[in-house]
C-alpha positions as CSV (number, residue, x, y, z in Angstrom):
1,M,118.5,94.1,118.2
2,V,122.0,94.3,117.2
3,R,123.4,97.6,118.4
4,A,125.8,99.5,116.4
5,A,126.8,102.3,118.9
6,S,129.8,103.6,117.1
7,T,128.6,102.8,113.3
8,E,127.0,105.3,111.6
9,L,124.2,103.9,109.4
10,K,123.8,105.5,106.0
11,G,121.6,105.1,102.9
12,R,121.1,106.6,99.6
13,D,118.6,106.2,97.0
14,V,117.7,108.0,93.8
15,R,114.3,108.3,92.3
16,I,112.4,109.7,89.3
17,V,109.5,111.7,90.4
18,A,106.4,109.7,88.8
19,P,102.9,111.1,88.7
20,N,101.8,108.9,91.7
21,D,104.4,111.0,93.8
22,C,102.7,114.4,93.0
23,A,100.8,116.7,94.9
24,T,97.9,116.5,92.8
25,Q,97.4,113.0,94.4
26,W,96.7,114.9,97.8
27,G,94.3,117.4,96.6
28,N,96.5,120.1,95.2
29,D,95.3,120.0,91.9
30,G,97.7,121.2,89.2
31,L,100.6,120.8,91.0
32,E,102.7,118.1,89.3
33,V,105.7,118.2,91.5
34,L,106.9,115.6,94.4
35,S,104.5,115.9,97.3
36,T,105.4,116.0,100.9
37,P,103.7,112.5,101.7
38,A,105.8,111.0,99.0
39,I,108.9,112.3,100.6
40,L,108.0,111.0,103.8
41,G,107.2,107.7,102.5
42,Y,110.2,107.2,100.4
43,T,112.2,108.4,103.5
44,E,110.7,106.0,105.7
45,Q,111.1,103.3,103.2
46,L,114.9,104.0,103.1
47,C,115.4,104.3,106.8
48,A,113.5,100.8,107.4
49,E,115.9,99.2,104.7
50,V,119.0,100.8,106.1
51,L,117.9,99.6,109.6
52,A,116.8,96.0,108.7
53,P,120.1,94.3,108.8
54,H,120.6,95.3,112.5
55,L,117.0,93.6,113.7
56,D,116.9,90.3,115.5
57,E,114.8,87.7,113.7
58,G,111.2,88.5,114.3
59,E,111.7,92.0,114.7
60,M,110.7,94.8,112.4
61,S,111.0,98.8,112.6
62,V,108.1,100.8,112.6
63,G,107.7,104.6,112.1
64,V,107.3,106.7,115.6
65,T,107.8,110.5,114.5
66,A,108.9,112.5,111.8
67,T,109.7,116.2,111.1
68,L,110.5,117.7,107.9
69,H,110.9,121.1,106.2
70,H,109.8,121.0,102.6
71,K,111.6,123.7,100.8
72,A,111.5,123.3,97.1
73,A,109.7,121.6,94.3
74,V,110.9,118.7,92.1
75,P,108.7,118.2,88.8
76,V,107.7,115.0,87.3
77,G,110.5,113.2,85.5
78,A,113.1,114.9,87.6
79,K,115.3,113.0,89.8
80,A,115.4,113.4,93.8
81,V,118.4,112.2,95.7
82,Y,117.5,110.8,99.2
83,T,119.9,110.2,102.0
84,V,119.4,109.1,105.5
85,A,122.1,108.6,108.4
86,A,121.6,107.6,112.0
87,E,124.6,108.0,114.4
88,E,123.5,104.6,116.4
89,V,121.1,102.0,116.4
90,D,119.1,101.3,119.4
91,R,115.4,100.3,120.3
92,K,114.6,103.7,118.9
93,T,116.9,104.9,115.9
94,K,116.6,108.5,115.1
95,F,117.5,109.3,111.5
96,T,118.4,112.6,109.8
97,F,117.4,112.9,106.3
98,T,118.0,115.2,103.2
99,V,116.6,115.1,99.8
100,W,118.2,117.0,96.9
101,D,117.3,118.0,93.4
102,E,119.4,117.2,90.4
103,A,121.1,120.6,90.7
104,G,122.2,119.8,94.3
105,A,119.6,122.1,95.9
106,V,118.3,120.9,99.3
107,V,114.7,120.1,98.7
108,C,113.6,118.7,102.0
109,E,115.4,118.0,105.3
110,G,114.2,116.6,108.7
111,T,114.5,113.7,111.2
112,H,112.6,110.5,111.5
113,L,112.6,108.1,114.4
114,R,111.9,104.3,114.0
115,A,111.3,101.6,116.9
116,A,112.1,98.1,116.8
117,V,109.2,95.9,117.6
118,D,108.7,92.3,117.9
119,V,106.2,91.3,114.8
120,E,104.3,88.7,116.7
121,R,103.5,90.8,119.9
122,F,102.8,93.8,117.6
123,L,100.3,92.1,115.6
124,A,98.7,90.5,118.6
125,S,98.3,94.0,120.1
126,L,96.6,95.0,116.8
127,K,94.4,92.0,116.7
128,A,93.6,92.8,120.5
129,A,92.7,96.6,119.9
130,R,90.4,95.7,117.2
131,N,88.5,93.0,119.4
132,D,88.2,95.6,122.1
133,G,86.3,98.2,119.8
């Protein structure tokens, strides 16, 4: 893992809310708005992409924890702007994130912790866990 103690990591992505991103996919019939699970998924993806260049060969990052406050709705077809930032890179890297709508209103904000893991060891532990059960 390449540590970037004094280098803030930042990422930004703009996404158009699609029908598959909506709350209706998660049991909230009739709510054609950006769902909390979609926000979390896109946020995790962006954090992983920002962190990836700082990982050693054979490493990947996995999500450990997330906290979020979903404050407003974004309808299908509208833009959602995702930003993530981390103050430093370490074995566990804590990101803060914010999602805005097209008008600049905060839709969601929170934190996400990612851990660097050795891919081979991680997959071996999964295989061992399956064999134990």
